[in-house]
VEXDREN-2710 file (C-alpha; in Angstrom, 1 decimal):
% VEXDREN-2710
k/r/px/py/pz
1/UNK/173.7/167.2/67.0
2/UNK/171.6/164.4/65.4
3/UNK/169.0/163.2/67.5
4/UNK/168.5/159.6/69.1
5/UNK/166.8/157.1/66.7
6/UNK/163.8/155.1/69.4
7/UNK/164.9/151.1/69.5
8/UNK/163.0/148.5/67.2
9/UNK/162.6/145.1/67.8
10/UNK/163.3/142.7/64.5
11/UNK/161.0/140.4/63.7
12/UNK/163.0/137.2/64.4
13/UNK/163.3/138.6/68.4
14/UNK/160.0/139.4/69.0
15/UNK/159.1/136.1/67.6
16/UNK/161.4/134.3/70.0
17/UNK/160.2/136.4/72.8
18/UNK/156.6/135.6/72.1
19/UNK/157.7/131.6/71.9
20/UNK/159.5/132.0/75.6
21/UNK/156.6/133.7/77.0
22/UNK/154.6/130.9/75.9
23/UNK/156.4/128.4/77.5
24/UNK/156.9/130.5/80.7
25/UNK/152.8/130.4/81.2
26/UNK/152.0/127.3/79.9
27/UNK/154.5/125.7/82.9
28/UNK/153.5/128.1/85.6
29/UNK/150.7/126.6/87.8
30/UNK/147.9/129.1/87.3
31/UNK/146.3/129.7/84.3
32/UNK/144.1/132.9/84.4
33/UNK/143.1/132.6/87.8
34/UNK/142.3/128.8/87.6
35/UNK/144.3/126.3/90.2
36/UNK/145.7/123.4/87.9
37/UNK/143.7/120.4/89.1
38/UNK/144.7/117.6/91.5
39/UNK/144.5/114.1/91.7
40/UNK/142.9/112.2/94.7
41/UNK/143.6/108.6/95.3
42/UNK/140.2/108.5/97.2
43/UNK/137.2/110.6/96.6
44/UNK/136.4/113.7/99.2
45/UNK/132.6/112.3/99.8
46/UNK/131.3/109.6/101.4
47/UNK/129.8/107.0/99.8
48/UNK/126.4/105.6/101.6
49/UNK/125.7/101.9/102.9
50/UNK/123.4/100.7/100.4
51/UNK/122.3/97.6/102.9
52/UNK/118.4/97.6/103.5
53/UNK/116.4/96.5/106.7
54/UNK/114.7/93.3/106.9
55/UNK/111.0/94.8/106.9
56/UNK/112.5/96.7/103.3
57/UNK/113.5/93.2/102.2
58/UNK/110.2/92.2/103.2
59/UNK/107.8/94.7/101.7
60/UNK/110.0/94.1/98.4
61/UNK/109.3/90.9/98.4
62/UNK/106.1/90.7/98.9
63/UNK/105.4/93.8/96.5
64/UNK/107.2/91.5/93.7
65/UNK/105.1/88.6/94.0
66/UNK/101.5/90.8/94.4
67/UNK/102.0/93.1/91.8
68/UNK/101.6/90.9/88.8
69/UNK/98.3/89.6/90.0
70/UNK/96.9/93.4/90.5
71/UNK/95.1/94.8/88.3
72/UNK/93.8/98.4/86.8
73/UNK/90.1/98.2/86.0
74/UNK/88.8/101.0/83.9
75/UNK/85.1/101.4/83.9
76/UNK/82.7/102.8/81.1
77/UNK/79.7/104.1/82.1
78/UNK/77.0/105.1/79.2
79/UNK/75.1/108.4/80.3
80/UNK/72.3/110.6/78.5
81/UNK/72.5/114.0/78.4
82/UNK/69.4/116.9/78.0
83/UNK/69.6/115.9/74.4
84/UNK/68.8/112.1/74.9
85/UNK/72.2/111.5/73.1
86/UNK/74.1/108.9/74.8
87/UNK/78.0/109.1/75.7
88/UNK/80.4/107.3/77.6
89/UNK/82.6/108.6/81.0
90/UNK/85.1/106.6/82.6
91/UNK/86.4/105.9/85.8
92/UNK/88.9/103.6/87.4
93/UNK/89.4/101.0/90.4
94/UNK/92.0/98.3/91.1
95/UNK/91.4/94.3/91.4
96/UNK/93.4/91.2/92.0
97/UNK/92.9/87.7/90.5
98/UNK/92.0/85.5/92.8
99/UNK/93.0/81.8/90.4
100/UNK/95.0/81.0/87.5
101/UNK/91.7/81.5/85.3
102/UNK/91.5/85.1/85.3
103/UNK/88.7/85.4/88.0
104/UNK/89.1/88.9/89.5
105/UNK/88.0/90.4/93.2
106/UNK/87.0/94.0/93.0
107/UNK/84.5/96.2/94.6
108/UNK/80.9/96.5/93.6
109/UNK/81.0/100.4/93.2
110/UNK/83.7/99.9/90.8
111/UNK/82.0/98.0/88.3
112/UNK/78.3/99.3/89.0
113/UNK/76.3/100.5/86.2
114/UNK/79.1/99.5/83.7
115/UNK/78.7/99.0/80.3
116/UNK/82.5/98.0/79.3
117/UNK/85.3/96.6/81.7
118/UNK/88.8/96.8/80.5
119/UNK/91.2/95.5/82.8
120/UNK/95.3/96.1/82.5
121/UNK/97.6/93.7/84.5
122/UNK/100.8/95.0/86.2
123/UNK/102.4/92.0/84.9
124/UNK/106.0/92.9/82.9
125/UNK/104.8/89.9/80.9
126/UNK/102.4/91.3/79.7
127/UNK/103.7/94.3/78.3
128/UNK/100.4/96.6/78.6
129/UNK/97.9/93.9/77.3
130/UNK/94.7/95.0/78.2
131/UNK/91.4/92.5/78.4
132/UNK/87.8/92.9/78.6
133/UNK/85.9/91.3/81.5
134/UNK/82.8/89.9/82.0
135/UNK/80.9/89.8/85.5
136/UNK/80.5/86.7/87.2
137/UNK/78.5/87.3/90.2
138/UNK/78.1/90.8/92.5
139/UNK/77.1/91.0/96.3
140/UNK/76.5/94.7/96.5
141/UNK/75.6/94.8/100.5
142/UNK/78.8/94.0/100.8
143/UNK/80.0/95.7/98.1
144/UNK/82.1/93.1/96.5
145/UNK/82.0/91.8/92.7
146/UNK/83.8/89.0/90.5
147/UNK/84.5/89.3/87.5
148/UNK/86.8/87.5/84.6
149/UNK/89.3/88.0/82.0
150/UNK/90.2/85.2/79.3
151/UNK/93.6/84.7/78.7
152/UNK/95.5/81.8/76.6
153/UNK/98.2/81.5/79.5
154/UNK/97.6/80.8/83.1
155/UNK/97.4/84.1/85.4
156/UNK/99.2/85.0/88.4
157/UNK/97.1/84.9/91.7
158/UNK/96.8/86.2/95.3
159/UNK/96.2/83.9/97.9
160/UNK/93.3/84.7/100.5
161/UNK/94.3/85.0/103.8
162/UNK/92.1/84.8/107.6
163/UNK/91.0/88.2/108.3
164/UNK/88.9/87.0/111.3
165/UNK/92.7/86.4/112.9
166/UNK/93.7/89.8/112.1
167/UNK/95.0/92.3/115.2
168/UNK/95.1/96.0/115.9
169/UNK/98.4/96.9/115.2
170/UNK/99.7/94.3/112.7
171/UNK/101.6/95.4/110.0
172/UNK/99.4/95.8/106.4
173/UNK/100.3/96.8/102.7
174/UNK/97.8/98.1/100.1
175/UNK/98.4/97.6/96.5
176/UNK/96.3/99.7/93.9
177/UNK/96.0/102.7/90.9
178/UNK/95.5/105.8/93.5
179/UNK/94.6/108.4/90.4
180/UNK/95.6/106.2/88.0
181/UNK/99.0/105.6/89.2
182/UNK/99.2/101.7/88.4
183/UNK/101.0/99.8/90.7
184/UNK/101.4/101.8/94.0
185/UNK/102.4/100.4/97.3
186/UNK/101.8/101.8/100.4
187/UNK/102.1/100.4/104.2
188/UNK/100.9/100.9/107.3
189/UNK/99.1/99.1/110.2
190/UNK/95.5/97.7/111.0
191/UNK/94.4/100.6/113.2
192/UNK/91.0/99.1/114.1
193/UNK/88.5/96.1/113.8
194/UNK/84.7/95.4/113.3
195/UNK/84.1/99.8/112.2
196/UNK/81.0/100.2/110.6
197/UNK/80.6/102.9/108.3
198/UNK/77.6/104.3/106.2
199/UNK/77.8/104.7/101.8
200/UNK/75.3/105.5/99.7
201/UNK/73.6/102.1/99.3
202/UNK/73.9/101.7/102.8
203/UNK/75.6/100.3/105.6
204/UNK/79.1/98.6/105.6
205/UNK/79.5/96.7/108.7
206/UNK/82.3/95.2/110.5
207/UNK/85.1/96.9/107.8
208/UNK/89.1/96.4/109.0
209/UNK/90.4/100.2/109.7
210/UNK/94.0/101.0/108.7
211/UNK/96.5/104.0/107.9
212/UNK/97.8/102.6/105.1
213/UNK/97.1/105.3/102.0
214/UNK/93.9/104.5/100.4
215/UNK/93.0/106.7/97.8
216/UNK/90.4/106.8/94.8
217/UNK/91.7/104.2/92.2
218/UNK/92.3/101.9/95.6
219/UNK/88.8/100.9/95.8
220/UNK/88.8/97.1/95.2
221/UNK/92.5/96.6/95.3
222/UNK/93.9/94.0/97.9
223/UNK/95.1/94.5/101.7
224/UNK/97.8/92.5/102.5
225/UNK/99.3/91.1/105.5
226/UNK/103.1/90.6/106.0
227/UNK/102.9/87.1/104.6
228/UNK/101.4/88.5/101.3
229/UNK/98.1/86.8/102.0
230/UNK/95.0/89.0/101.1
231/UNK/92.8/90.0/104.4
232/UNK/90.8/92.4/102.8
233/UNK/89.3/94.5/99.8
234/UNK/90.3/98.2/100.0
235/UNK/86.8/99.6/100.3
236/UNK/86.4/103.4/101.2
237/UNK/88.4/106.5/102.8
238/UNK/86.9/109.4/105.2
239/UNK/87.7/112.1/103.4
240/UNK/86.2/114.0/100.6
241/UNK/89.2/114.0/98.0
242/UNK/91.9/111.4/99.5
243/UNK/93.8/110.0/102.2
244/UNK/93.5/111.5/105.6
245/UNK/95.0/108.2/107.5
246/UNK/91.7/106.9/107.9
247/UNK/91.0/104.0/105.4
248/UNK/89.0/100.5/105.5
249/UNK/89.1/97.2/103.8
250/UNK/86.0/94.9/103.3
251/UNK/87.4/91.6/105.5
252/UNK/88.4/88.5/102.7
253/UNK/85.7/86.6/104.7
254/UNK/83.2/88.0/102.8
255/UNK/84.9/87.6/99.7
256/UNK/85.1/83.7/100.3
257/UNK/81.7/83.5/100.7
258/UNK/80.8/84.7/97.6
259/UNK/83.6/82.5/95.8
260/UNK/82.1/79.8/97.4
261/UNK/78.8/80.4/96.1
262/UNK/80.1/80.9/92.7
263/UNK/81.7/77.8/93.0
264/UNK/78.4/75.9/93.4
265/UNK/77.7/76.0/97.2
266/UNK/74.7/77.6/98.8
267/UNK/73.4/81.4/98.6
268/UNK/75.3/83.3/101.4
269/UNK/73.1/84.7/104.0
270/UNK/71.6/87.9/104.0
271/UNK/72.1/90.5/107.3
272/UNK/70.1/88.9/109.8
273/UNK/68.3/92.1/110.4
274/UNK/68.9/93.6/113.6
275/UNK/71.7/96.3/115.0
276/UNK/73.0/97.2/117.9
277/UNK/76.4/97.8/119.9
278/UNK/78.9/95.8/121.8
279/UNK/79.0/96.1/125.6
280/UNK/82.7/95.5/126.8
281/UNK/83.0/94.2/130.3
282/UNK/83.0/98.0/131.9
283/UNK/80.1/99.0/130.1
284/UNK/78.4/95.8/131.6
285/UNK/79.0/96.4/134.7
286/UNK/78.2/100.5/134.8
287/UNK/74.9/99.1/133.2
288/UNK/74.8/95.8/136.2
289/UNK/74.5/93.4/133.5
290/UNK/76.1/90.1/134.6
291/UNK/78.4/89.6/131.0
292/UNK/79.3/91.5/128.2
293/UNK/77.6/91.0/125.0
294/UNK/75.9/92.5/122.0
295/UNK/72.7/94.7/122.9
296/UNK/70.2/94.9/120.3
297/UNK/68.8/98.2/120.0
298/UNK/66.5/97.7/116.8
299/UNK/64.9/94.9/114.9
300/UNK/63.7/95.3/111.5
301/UNK/60.2/94.8/110.5
302/UNK/59.9/91.4/108.8
303/UNK/63.6/90.7/108.8
304/UNK/64.8/86.6/109.9
305/UNK/65.7/88.4/113.4
306/UNK/61.6/89.5/113.6
307/UNK/61.1/85.9/113.1
308/UNK/62.8/84.5/115.5
309/UNK/62.0/86.6/118.2
310/UNK/64.5/88.5/119.0
311/UNK/63.7/92.5/120.8
312/UNK/65.3/95.7/120.3
313/UNK/65.2/99.2/122.9
314/UNK/61.8/100.6/123.8
315/UNK/63.6/103.0/126.2
316/UNK/67.0/105.0/126.5
317/UNK/69.3/105.3/129.8
318/UNK/71.8/107.9/130.1
319/UNK/75.5/106.8/131.3
320/UNK/77.8/109.8/131.9
321/UNK/77.4/111.7/128.6
322/UNK/76.0/108.9/126.5
323/UNK/72.3/108.3/126.0
324/UNK/72.2/104.0/125.4
325/UNK/69.2/102.4/123.6
326/UNK/67.7/100.4/126.4
327/UNK/65.5/97.3/126.8
328/UNK/66.5/95.0/123.9
329/UNK/67.5/91.4/124.2
330/UNK/71.6/91.2/125.0
331/UNK/73.2/88.8/123.1
332/UNK/76.0/86.5/124.9
333/UNK/76.7/83.4/122.6
334/UNK/76.1/82.2/119.2
335/UNK/76.2/78.5/118.4
336/UNK/77.8/77.9/122.1
337/UNK/80.0/80.9/121.2
338/UNK/80.8/83.7/123.9
339/UNK/80.3/86.9/122.1
340/UNK/84.2/88.4/123.8
341/UNK/84.9/91.4/121.7
342/UNK/82.8/93.5/119.2
343/UNK/83.6/91.7/115.8
344/UNK/82.6/87.9/117.1
345/UNK/79.0/88.6/116.2
346/UNK/79.8/89.7/112.5
347/UNK/82.5/87.3/112.0
348/UNK/80.4/84.0/113.2
349/UNK/77.2/85.0/111.0
350/UNK/79.8/86.2/108.1
351/UNK/80.5/82.5/106.8
352/UNK/77.0/81.3/107.2
353/UNK/74.8/80.3/104.5
354/UNK/71.5/80.4/103.2
355/UNK/69.4/78.1/105.3
356/UNK/71.4/78.0/108.2
357/UNK/69.7/78.3/111.4
358/UNK/72.5/79.6/114.2
359/UNK/71.3/79.5/117.7
360/UNK/71.3/82.9/120.1
361/UNK/71.8/82.8/123.6
362/UNK/70.4/85.9/125.3
363/UNK/69.6/87.6/128.4
364/UNK/65.9/89.3/128.0
365/UNK/65.7/91.1/131.8
366/UNK/66.4/88.4/134.4
367/UNK/66.0/85.4/132.3
368/UNK/68.3/83.5/130.1
369/UNK/66.8/82.3/126.8
370/UNK/67.7/80.8/123.7
371/UNK/66.4/81.8/119.9
372/UNK/67.1/80.1/116.8
373/UNK/67.7/82.5/113.6
374/UNK/67.1/80.6/110.3
375/UNK/68.9/82.8/107.8
376/UNK/67.7/84.0/104.4
377/UNK/69.4/84.4/101.1
378/UNK/71.6/87.5/100.2
379/UNK/69.9/87.5/96.7
380/UNK/73.3/88.3/94.4
381/UNK/73.3/89.3/91.1
382/UNK/74.4/86.7/89.1
383/UNK/75.7/86.4/85.3
384/UNK/77.0/83.1/85.1
END
């Protein structure tokens, strides 16, 4: 019996079978375990509403107006090493234009000792143009300086507000160049007023305290109110390297005295030469004083205050856990205006000029007397 032959596929049949299998596979809803895409009329995700709040719109509007008038200052200082070779180093800060002719307010410590000041505007119109600035005037006692650049077109500038009307809790915005990051905006509130802090060159008095983030490089930049007006010049922070929510700004009223002097007015007055502390109503009652006021604790020898006959403390009294210098004059009014809060005295003196005479009403022991204080010039550094 002959063995059976195995069935064989002809090439034509094999080809037709392959074509049929491909057609069935292409029409099947799954291909290699991948689900065929489905078409949706609407996306399955939720689109966010991009509407901004009124406060956000206000911040954006203020920044768009103020940032073109804020500048980045690069200060080049020349040093000499152990081999008597001269080498340059750079530091950065901020400033802002106060008029269309290119005058810029900043901190004195930003430009101090500088051999060259290079200014970069944050305006898109300038496209990174850089200017060399000249120093017009300085006020080291208030850490202020006025410098100027030259341009062939009018400069954008900021308007100066009323720092004497600043209240704790009001909104503020700071613009500057922290760590060289140009055009940075931070926001916060006024945390306190009338603060005094000590820096390397002395005591800075009656500062505005804010929790708006201020870092190295912000110095000299504007502190703005909710209308976009400058109320302070960002000056100092607590902390060795960065912001911890406690920053300080010099009230713009101090800068106005410098600007008036540059404009051709009389020289601003220097510090009268006395220190003390404000006694609130609670402290006055505890010390059995008839009214609130500014208690003089120390009078500098040879100062205008000493010349006027003011007296400082000669003993101490203990009140609770506090030791209070005692025996000095209590200033209750200046030029007939009552000393009703801790910043009143500094605010009254801030706008005085050299040669002005102010009348202080004092309580000395059981007597109520007057003393006339004639203010002296501040001795500004000028390069006109």
